[in-house]
All heavy atoms as TSV, in Angstrom:
chain	resi	resn	atom	element	x	y	z
A	1	MET	N	N	96.042	82.665	90.684
A	1	MET	CA	C	95.248	82.950	89.512
A	1	MET	C	C	93.802	82.531	89.753
A	1	MET	O	O	93.546	81.609	90.492
A	1	MET	CB	C	95.798	82.200	88.306
A	1	MET	CG	C	97.036	82.842	87.724
A	1	MET	SD	S	97.373	82.240	86.094
A	1	MET	CE	C	98.621	81.050	86.469
A	2	VAL	N	N	92.905	83.222	89.098
A	2	VAL	CA	C	91.486	82.899	89.196
A	2	VAL	C	C	90.931	82.703	87.794
A	2	VAL	O	O	91.484	83.188	86.818
A	2	VAL	CB	C	90.696	84.024	89.904
A	2	VAL	CG1	C	91.129	84.165	91.339
A	2	VAL	CG2	C	90.831	85.333	89.178
A	3	LYS	N	N	89.848	81.961	87.710
A	3	LYS	CA	C	89.195	81.755	86.423
A	3	LYS	C	C	88.359	82.976	86.078
A	3	LYS	O	O	87.632	83.495	86.907
A	3	LYS	CB	C	88.285	80.520	86.458
A	3	LYS	CG	C	89.035	79.214	86.530
A	3	LYS	CD	C	89.567	78.829	85.187
A	3	LYS	CE	C	90.137	77.413	85.250
A	3	LYS	NZ	N	90.648	76.962	84.004
A	4	ASN	N	N	88.464	83.443	84.858
A	4	ASN	CA	C	87.650	84.546	84.380
A	4	ASN	C	C	86.312	83.959	83.939
A	4	ASN	O	O	86.264	83.201	82.971
A	4	ASN	CB	C	88.358	85.236	83.205
A	4	ASN	CG	C	87.609	86.426	82.690
A	4	ASN	OD1	O	86.392	86.507	82.823
A	4	ASN	ND2	N	88.322	87.355	82.094
A	5	PRO	N	N	85.207	84.269	84.634
A	5	PRO	CA	C	83.920	83.649	84.303
A	5	PRO	C	C	83.395	84.049	82.924
A	5	PRO	O	O	82.597	83.342	82.341
A	5	PRO	CB	C	82.996	84.142	85.410
A	5	PRO	CG	C	83.626	85.394	85.910
A	5	PRO	CD	C	85.108	85.210	85.720
A	6	ILE	N	N	83.857	85.150	82.387
A	6	ILE	CA	C	83.376	85.604	81.081
A	6	ILE	C	C	84.035	84.817	79.960
A	6	ILE	O	O	83.382	84.351	79.037
A	6	ILE	CB	C	83.633	87.114	80.909
A	6	ILE	CG1	C	82.828	87.888	81.962
A	6	ILE	CG2	C	83.262	87.568	79.498
A	6	ILE	CD1	C	83.139	89.355	82.008
A	7	ARG	N	N	85.315	84.620	80.039
A	7	ARG	CA	C	86.035	83.948	78.960
A	7	ARG	C	C	86.509	82.551	79.348
A	7	ARG	O	O	87.111	81.865	78.554
A	7	ARG	CB	C	87.219	84.797	78.531
A	7	ARG	CG	C	86.773	86.117	77.934
A	7	ARG	CD	C	87.942	86.822	77.290
A	7	ARG	NE	N	87.522	88.109	76.792
A	7	ARG	CZ	C	87.806	89.260	77.362
A	7	ARG	NH1	N	88.538	89.299	78.452
A	7	ARG	NH2	N	87.387	90.394	76.844
A	8	ASN	N	N	86.276	82.170	80.607
A	8	ASN	CA	C	86.673	80.860	81.119
A	8	ASN	C	C	88.153	80.576	80.876
A	8	ASN	O	O	88.537	79.524	80.392
A	8	ASN	CB	C	85.805	79.755	80.521
A	8	ASN	CG	C	85.896	78.486	81.364
A	8	ASN	OD1	O	86.206	78.550	82.537
A	8	ASN	ND2	N	85.640	77.358	80.759
A	9	ARG	N	N	88.966	81.558	81.229
A	9	ARG	CA	C	90.411	81.364	81.130
A	9	ARG	C	C	91.069	81.967	82.361
A	9	ARG	O	O	90.467	82.758	83.067
A	9	ARG	CB	C	90.973	81.993	79.867
A	9	ARG	CG	C	90.855	83.489	79.811
A	9	ARG	CD	C	91.390	84.026	78.477
A	9	ARG	NE	N	91.171	85.450	78.414
A	9	ARG	CZ	C	92.079	86.371	78.747
A	9	ARG	NH1	N	93.275	86.005	79.164
A	9	ARG	NH2	N	91.802	87.650	78.659
A	10	GLU	N	N	92.292	81.587	82.613
A	10	GLU	CA	C	92.997	82.100	83.780
A	10	GLU	C	C	93.508	83.508	83.501
A	10	GLU	O	O	93.945	83.819	82.399
A	10	GLU	CB	C	94.164	81.188	84.136
A	10	GLU	CG	C	93.715	79.859	84.681
A	10	GLU	CD	C	94.864	78.981	85.115
A	10	GLU	OE1	O	96.038	79.355	84.895
A	10	GLU	OE2	O	94.602	77.925	85.687
A	11	ILE	N	N	93.437	84.344	84.536
A	11	ILE	CA	C	93.956	85.700	84.447
A	11	ILE	C	C	94.827	85.957	85.667
A	11	ILE	O	O	94.717	85.271	86.681
A	11	ILE	CB	C	92.822	86.747	84.388
A	11	ILE	CG1	C	91.933	86.652	85.635
A	11	ILE	CG2	C	91.995	86.608	83.120
A	11	ILE	CD1	C	90.913	87.770	85.752
A	12	HIS	N	N	95.701	86.930	85.588
A	12	HIS	CA	C	96.525	87.349	86.712
A	12	HIS	C	C	95.867	88.570	87.342
A	12	HIS	O	O	95.649	89.573	86.662
A	12	HIS	CB	C	97.941	87.700	86.261
A	12	HIS	CG	C	98.705	86.519	85.771
A	12	HIS	ND1	N	99.446	85.727	86.607
A	12	HIS	CD2	C	98.824	85.978	84.542
A	12	HIS	CE1	C	100.001	84.750	85.914
A	12	HIS	NE2	N	99.634	84.884	84.649
A	13	ILE	N	N	95.552	88.496	88.616
A	13	ILE	CA	C	94.877	89.588	89.299
A	13	ILE	C	C	95.723	90.859	89.247
A	13	ILE	O	O	95.204	91.960	89.177
A	13	ILE	CB	C	94.494	89.200	90.746
A	13	ILE	CG1	C	93.526	90.203	91.349
A	13	ILE	CG2	C	95.719	89.073	91.621
A	13	ILE	CD1	C	92.120	90.032	90.922
A	14	GLY	N	N	97.032	90.713	89.216
A	14	GLY	CA	C	97.922	91.860	89.141
A	14	GLY	C	C	97.790	92.655	87.858
A	14	GLY	O	O	98.221	93.799	87.788
A	15	ASP	N	N	97.191	92.062	86.835
A	15	ASP	CA	C	96.949	92.793	85.591
A	15	ASP	C	C	95.806	93.783	85.740
A	15	ASP	O	O	95.612	94.647	84.892
A	15	ASP	CB	C	96.614	91.825	84.450
A	15	ASP	CG	C	97.799	90.936	84.075
A	15	ASP	OD1	O	98.955	91.287	84.426
A	15	ASP	OD2	O	97.561	89.892	83.441
A	16	TYR	N	N	95.021	93.667	86.811
A	16	TYR	CA	C	93.819	94.473	86.974
A	16	TYR	C	C	93.840	95.390	88.188
A	16	TYR	O	O	92.953	96.212	88.349
A	16	TYR	CB	C	92.581	93.575	87.048
A	16	TYR	CG	C	92.375	92.803	85.767
A	16	TYR	CD1	C	92.912	91.532	85.605
A	16	TYR	CD2	C	91.681	93.365	84.716
A	16	TYR	CE1	C	92.748	90.836	84.418
A	16	TYR	CE2	C	91.509	92.675	83.531
A	16	TYR	CZ	C	92.046	91.414	83.388
A	16	TYR	OH	O	91.890	90.733	82.214
A	17	ILE	N	N	94.816	95.224	89.068
A	17	ILE	CA	C	94.900	96.077	90.249
A	17	ILE	C	C	96.309	96.645	90.351
A	17	ILE	O	O	97.250	96.139	89.748
A	17	ILE	CB	C	94.546	95.327	91.547
A	17	ILE	CG1	C	95.538	94.184	91.807
A	17	ILE	CG2	C	93.134	94.811	91.521
A	17	ILE	CD1	C	95.376	93.551	93.164
A	18	GLU	N	N	96.436	97.692	91.115
A	18	GLU	CA	C	97.731	98.322	91.334
A	18	GLU	C	C	98.023	98.339	92.830
A	18	GLU	O	O	97.159	98.718	93.622
A	18	GLU	CB	C	97.703	99.754	90.800
A	18	GLU	CG	C	98.973	100.517	91.037
A	18	GLU	CD	C	98.881	101.963	90.568
A	18	GLU	OE1	O	97.858	102.334	89.973
A	18	GLU	OE2	O	99.833	102.701	90.812
A	19	THR	N	N	99.193	97.919	93.216
A	19	THR	CA	C	99.608	97.965	94.604
A	19	THR	C	C	100.316	99.286	94.853
A	19	THR	O	O	101.218	99.652	94.106
A	19	THR	CB	C	100.563	96.805	94.938
A	19	THR	OG1	O	99.884	95.578	94.684
A	19	THR	CG2	C	101.004	96.853	96.385
A	20	ILE	N	N	99.878	99.984	95.869
A	20	ILE	CA	C	100.518	101.240	96.241
A	20	ILE	C	C	101.218	101.007	97.562
A	20	ILE	O	O	100.588	100.659	98.557
A	20	ILE	CB	C	99.481	102.374	96.374
A	20	ILE	CG1	C	98.775	102.589	95.043
A	20	ILE	CG2	C	100.152	103.651	96.865
A	20	ILE	CD1	C	97.629	103.569	95.117
A	21	ARG	N	N	102.509	101.176	97.568
A	21	ARG	CA	C	103.283	100.946	98.788
A	21	ARG	C	C	103.684	102.295	99.381
A	21	ARG	O	O	104.269	103.131	98.718
A	21	ARG	CB	C	104.514	100.118	98.490
A	21	ARG	CG	C	104.149	98.751	97.945
A	21	ARG	CD	C	105.352	97.828	97.987
A	21	ARG	NE	N	105.041	96.576	97.349
A	21	ARG	CZ	C	104.476	95.545	97.952
A	21	ARG	NH1	N	104.160	95.620	99.211
A	21	ARG	NH2	N	104.239	94.430	97.299
A	22	GLN	N	N	103.332	102.470	100.629
A	22	GLN	CA	C	103.691	103.678	101.357
A	22	GLN	C	C	104.996	103.427	102.106
A	22	GLN	O	O	105.305	102.299	102.452
A	22	GLN	CB	C	102.588	104.030	102.366
A	22	GLN	CG	C	101.264	104.356	101.732
A	22	GLN	CD	C	101.225	105.749	101.148
A	22	GLN	OE1	O	102.003	106.623	101.513
A	22	GLN	NE2	N	100.316	105.952	100.218
A	23	LYS	N	N	105.728	104.486	102.384
A	23	LYS	CA	C	106.957	104.350	103.157
A	23	LYS	C	C	106.666	104.325	104.649
A	23	LYS	O	O	107.535	104.134	105.456
A	23	LYS	CB	C	107.916	105.492	102.835
A	23	LYS	CG	C	108.449	105.418	101.422
A	23	LYS	CD	C	109.457	106.487	101.158
A	23	LYS	CE	C	109.970	106.350	99.741
A	23	LYS	NZ	N	111.005	107.307	99.431
A	24	TYR	N	N	105.414	104.529	104.994
A	24	TYR	CA	C	105.014	104.492	106.393
A	24	TYR	C	C	103.655	103.824	106.499
A	24	TYR	O	O	102.919	103.728	105.532
A	24	TYR	CB	C	104.956	105.898	106.981
A	24	TYR	CG	C	103.868	106.757	106.364
A	24	TYR	CD1	C	102.626	106.859	106.976
A	24	TYR	CD2	C	104.072	107.447	105.177
A	24	TYR	CE1	C	101.616	107.621	106.423
A	24	TYR	CE2	C	103.067	108.216	104.617
A	24	TYR	CZ	C	101.843	108.304	105.237
A	24	TYR	OH	O	100.851	109.054	104.681
A	25	LYS	N	N	103.330	103.372	107.671
A	25	LYS	CA	C	102.024	102.769	107.911
A	25	LYS	C	C	101.012	103.880	108.160
A	25	LYS	O	O	101.267	104.806	108.929
A	25	LYS	CB	C	102.101	101.843	109.131
A	25	LYS	CG	C	100.813	101.135	109.412
A	25	LYS	CD	C	100.960	100.177	110.569
A	25	LYS	CE	C	99.627	99.528	110.855
A	25	LYS	NZ	N	99.698	98.587	111.947
A	26	VAL	N	N	99.866	103.774	107.507
A	26	VAL	CA	C	98.811	104.755	107.703
A	26	VAL	C	C	98.202	104.532	109.083
A	26	VAL	O	O	97.780	103.424	109.414
A	26	VAL	CB	C	97.719	104.625	106.618
A	26	VAL	CG1	C	96.610	105.633	106.856
A	26	VAL	CG2	C	98.314	104.799	105.231
A	27	LYS	N	N	98.169	105.573	109.897
A	27	LYS	CA	C	97.612	105.463	111.239
A	27	LYS	C	C	96.089	105.422	111.166
A	27	LYS	O	O	95.478	106.058	110.305
A	27	LYS	CB	C	98.049	106.657	112.084
A	27	LYS	CG	C	99.540	106.713	112.294
A	27	LYS	CD	C	99.924	107.946	113.063
A	27	LYS	CE	C	101.434	108.045	113.139
A	27	LYS	NZ	N	101.868	109.301	113.735
A	28	ARG	N	N	95.486	104.668	112.039
A	28	ARG	CA	C	94.018	104.549	112.071
A	28	ARG	C	C	93.360	105.926	112.191
A	28	ARG	O	O	92.306	106.173	111.616
A	28	ARG	CB	C	93.576	103.646	113.218
A	28	ARG	CG	C	92.085	103.370	113.216
A	28	ARG	CD	C	91.695	102.306	114.207
A	28	ARG	NE	N	92.241	101.009	113.891
A	28	ARG	CZ	C	91.669	100.114	113.093
A	28	ARG	NH1	N	90.534	100.407	112.518
A	28	ARG	NH2	N	92.230	98.948	112.870
A	29	SER	N	N	93.994	106.835	112.888
A	29	SER	CA	C	93.425	108.179	113.046
A	29	SER	C	C	93.405	108.948	111.727
A	29	SER	O	O	92.699	109.946	111.598
A	29	SER	CB	C	94.215	108.964	114.103
A	29	SER	OG	O	95.563	109.142	113.683
A	30	GLU	N	N	94.161	108.493	110.726
A	30	GLU	CA	C	94.202	109.146	109.412
A	30	GLU	C	C	93.198	108.548	108.425
A	30	GLU	O	O	93.035	109.058	107.323
A	30	GLU	CB	C	95.610	109.054	108.825
A	30	GLU	CG	C	96.655	109.789	109.638
A	30	GLU	CD	C	98.069	109.561	109.115
A	30	GLU	OE1	O	98.285	108.628	108.327
A	30	GLU	OE2	O	98.957	110.330	109.515
A	31	TYR	N	N	92.533	107.448	108.790
A	31	TYR	CA	C	91.541	106.832	107.908
A	31	TYR	C	C	90.392	107.802	107.688
A	31	TYR	O	O	89.955	108.494	108.603
A	31	TYR	CB	C	90.967	105.553	108.516
A	31	TYR	CG	C	91.913	104.375	108.641
A	31	TYR	CD1	C	93.227	104.437	108.244
A	31	TYR	CD2	C	91.458	103.196	109.201
A	31	TYR	CE1	C	94.069	103.349	108.388
A	31	TYR	CE2	C	92.291	102.095	109.335
A	31	TYR	CZ	C	93.602	102.178	108.923
A	31	TYR	OH	O	94.427	101.098	109.068
A	32	LEU	N	N	89.872	107.832	106.494
A	32	LEU	CA	C	88.724	108.666	106.149
A	32	LEU	C	C	87.494	107.779	105.966
A	32	LEU	O	O	87.614	106.632	105.542
A	32	LEU	CB	C	89.005	109.427	104.848
A	32	LEU	CG	C	90.254	110.315	104.835
A	32	LEU	CD1	C	90.502	110.840	103.434
A	32	LEU	CD2	C	90.103	111.450	105.820
A	33	PRO	N	N	86.291	108.301	106.230
A	33	PRO	CA	C	85.084	107.492	106.029
A	33	PRO	C	C	84.783	107.241	104.547
A	33	PRO	O	O	84.155	106.257	104.194
A	33	PRO	CB	C	83.982	108.317	106.695
A	33	PRO	CG	C	84.509	109.701	106.772
A	33	PRO	CD	C	86.006	109.596	106.816
A	34	ASN	N	N	85.259	108.114	103.666
A	34	ASN	CA	C	85.076	107.984	102.217
A	34	ASN	C	C	86.356	108.393	101.530
A	34	ASN	O	O	87.125	109.185	102.057
A	34	ASN	CB	C	83.941	108.895	101.725
A	34	ASN	CG	C	82.619	108.543	102.363
A	34	ASN	OD1	O	82.177	107.410	102.268
A	34	ASN	ND2	N	82.010	109.506	103.041
A	35	GLY	N	N	86.578	107.885	100.331
A	35	GLY	CA	C	87.764	108.270	99.593
A	35	GLY	C	C	87.955	107.416	98.364
A	35	GLY	O	O	87.064	106.663	97.957
A	36	THR	N	N	89.130	107.507	97.773
A	36	THR	CA	C	89.401	106.779	96.539
A	36	THR	C	C	90.220	105.513	96.740
A	36	THR	O	O	90.126	104.590	95.942
A	36	THR	CB	C	90.140	107.684	95.532
A	36	THR	OG1	O	91.331	108.175	96.142
A	36	THR	CG2	C	89.286	108.869	95.123
A	37	ILE	N	N	91.024	105.455	97.789
A	37	ILE	CA	C	91.887	104.296	98.021
A	37	ILE	C	C	91.481	103.624	99.320
A	37	ILE	O	O	91.624	104.201	100.401
A	37	ILE	CB	C	93.368	104.702	98.072
A	37	ILE	CG1	C	93.764	105.384	96.763
A	37	ILE	CG2	C	94.252	103.481	98.343
A	37	ILE	CD1	C	95.161	105.951	96.761
A	38	PRO	N	N	90.942	102.399	99.254
A	38	PRO	CA	C	90.531	101.719	100.481
A	38	PRO	C	C	91.737	101.226	101.288
A	38	PRO	O	O	92.764	100.867	100.726
A	38	PRO	CB	C	89.704	100.538	99.981
A	38	PRO	CG	C	90.169	100.293	98.587
A	38	PRO	CD	C	90.636	101.622	98.057
A	39	VAL	N	N	91.581	101.237	102.604
A	39	VAL	CA	C	92.585	100.687	103.508
A	39	VAL	C	C	92.069	99.329	103.963
A	39	VAL	O	O	91.033	99.227	104.610
A	39	VAL	CB	C	92.816	101.611	104.723
A	39	VAL	CG1	C	93.817	100.978	105.683
A	39	VAL	CG2	C	93.292	102.980	104.276
A	40	VAL	N	N	92.782	98.283	103.598
A	40	VAL	CA	C	92.404	96.925	103.977
A	40	VAL	C	C	93.306	96.516	105.130
A	40	VAL	O	O	94.526	96.613	105.042
A	40	VAL	CB	C	92.582	95.953	102.779
A	40	VAL	CG1	C	92.238	94.536	103.182
A	40	VAL	CG2	C	91.736	96.404	101.596
A	41	ASP	N	N	92.691	96.084	106.224
A	41	ASP	CA	C	93.503	95.637	107.353
A	41	ASP	C	C	92.931	94.345	107.911
A	41	ASP	O	O	92.016	93.763	107.339
A	41	ASP	CB	C	93.637	96.730	108.415
A	41	ASP	CG	C	92.357	97.018	109.177
A	41	ASP	OD1	O	91.372	96.269	109.033
A	41	ASP	OD2	O	92.339	97.990	109.946
A	42	GLN	N	N	93.464	93.891	109.007
A	42	GLN	CA	C	93.054	92.614	109.581
A	42	GLN	C	C	92.012	92.789	110.678
A	42	GLN	O	O	91.799	91.896	111.473
A	42	GLN	CB	C	94.283	91.871	110.129
A	42	GLN	CG	C	95.248	91.497	109.053
A	42	GLN	CD	C	96.495	90.830	109.596
A	42	GLN	OE1	O	96.746	90.816	110.790
A	42	GLN	NE2	N	97.284	90.266	108.715
A	43	GLY	N	N	91.345	93.930	110.681
A	43	GLY	CA	C	90.322	94.190	111.675
A	43	GLY	C	C	89.017	93.471	111.335
A	43	GLY	O	O	88.952	92.629	110.439
A	44	GLN	N	N	87.971	93.845	112.027
A	44	GLN	CA	C	86.675	93.198	111.858
A	44	GLN	C	C	86.094	93.451	110.471
A	44	GLN	O	O	85.527	92.560	109.857
A	44	GLN	CB	C	85.707	93.694	112.932
A	44	GLN	CG	C	84.366	92.996	112.909
A	44	GLN	CD	C	83.496	93.437	114.064
A	44	GLN	OE1	O	83.852	94.322	114.829
A	44	GLN	NE2	N	82.350	92.823	114.197
A	45	ASP	N	N	86.229	94.678	109.958
A	45	ASP	CA	C	85.731	95.013	108.629
A	45	ASP	C	C	86.843	94.842	107.606
A	45	ASP	O	O	88.000	95.144	107.871
A	45	ASP	CB	C	85.225	96.453	108.589
A	45	ASP	CG	C	84.028	96.667	109.505
A	45	ASP	OD1	O	83.181	95.755	109.573
A	45	ASP	OD2	O	83.962	97.734	110.139
A	46	PHE	N	N	86.480	94.363	106.409
A	46	PHE	CA	C	87.477	94.160	105.367
A	46	PHE	C	C	88.109	95.491	104.970
A	46	PHE	O	O	89.314	95.606	104.866
A	46	PHE	CB	C	86.828	93.485	104.152
A	46	PHE	CG	C	87.795	93.225	103.029
A	46	PHE	CD1	C	88.805	92.302	103.170
A	46	PHE	CD2	C	87.679	93.904	101.835
A	46	PHE	CE1	C	89.705	92.050	102.139
A	46	PHE	CE2	C	88.568	93.669	100.800
A	46	PHE	CZ	C	89.573	92.741	100.951
A	47	ILE	N	N	87.285	96.510	104.750
A	47	ILE	CA	C	87.798	97.843	104.444
A	47	ILE	C	C	87.637	98.687	105.702
A	47	ILE	O	O	86.524	98.953	106.157
A	47	ILE	CB	C	87.055	98.481	103.261
A	47	ILE	CG1	C	87.322	97.649	102.001
A	47	ILE	CG2	C	87.492	99.931	103.074
A	47	ILE	CD1	C	86.586	98.134	100.771
A	48	ALA	N	N	88.752	99.093	106.276
A	48	ALA	CA	C	88.730	99.814	107.549
A	48	ALA	C	C	88.468	101.302	107.365
A	48	ALA	O	O	88.014	101.972	108.278
A	48	ALA	CB	C	90.056	99.614	108.275
A	49	GLY	N	N	88.744	101.824	106.188
A	49	GLY	CA	C	88.583	103.244	105.912
A	49	GLY	C	C	89.204	103.535	104.558
A	49	GLY	O	O	89.489	102.631	103.784
A	50	TYR	N	N	89.445	104.805	104.308
A	50	TYR	CA	C	90.012	105.228	103.021
A	50	TYR	C	C	91.087	106.267	103.240
A	50	TYR	O	O	91.126	106.934	104.265
A	50	TYR	CB	C	88.914	105.841	102.132
A	50	TYR	CG	C	87.861	104.849	101.735
A	50	TYR	CD1	C	86.769	104.607	102.545
A	50	TYR	CD2	C	87.965	104.149	100.545
A	50	TYR	CE1	C	85.798	103.677	102.194
A	50	TYR	CE2	C	87.007	103.221	100.173
A	50	TYR	CZ	C	85.929	102.996	101.001
A	50	TYR	OH	O	84.981	102.087	100.644
A	51	ILE	N	N	91.961	106.375	102.272
A	51	ILE	CA	C	92.911	107.476	102.232
A	51	ILE	C	C	92.724	108.177	100.899
A	51	ILE	O	O	92.345	107.569	99.911
A	51	ILE	CB	C	94.368	107.017	102.429
A	51	ILE	CG1	C	94.774	105.965	101.417
A	51	ILE	CG2	C	94.582	106.510	103.842
A	51	ILE	CD1	C	96.243	105.578	101.481
A	52	TYR	N	N	92.911	109.446	100.867
A	52	TYR	CA	C	92.772	110.320	99.675
A	52	TYR	C	C	91.357	110.433	99.222
A	52	TYR	O	O	90.542	109.626	99.180
A	52	TYR	CB	C	93.659	109.882	98.517
A	52	TYR	CG	C	95.117	109.826	98.886
A	52	TYR	CD1	C	95.766	108.610	99.011
A	52	TYR	CD2	C	95.839	110.978	99.135
A	52	TYR	CE1	C	97.098	108.543	99.342
A	52	TYR	CE2	C	97.177	110.915	99.467
A	52	TYR	CZ	C	97.802	109.691	99.573
A	52	TYR	OH	O	99.117	109.624	99.916
């Protein structure tokens, strides 16, 4: 949980984001330079690319 700086109360991050689980791993060759869903991986950049 993190403190909400506006209301100074605890919030659950899951109330504000949605986890999308794929049945397969997205291949790096399928990453797009722009899109609606960021791909977060353990590489040098936090957002490695996008899908959709």
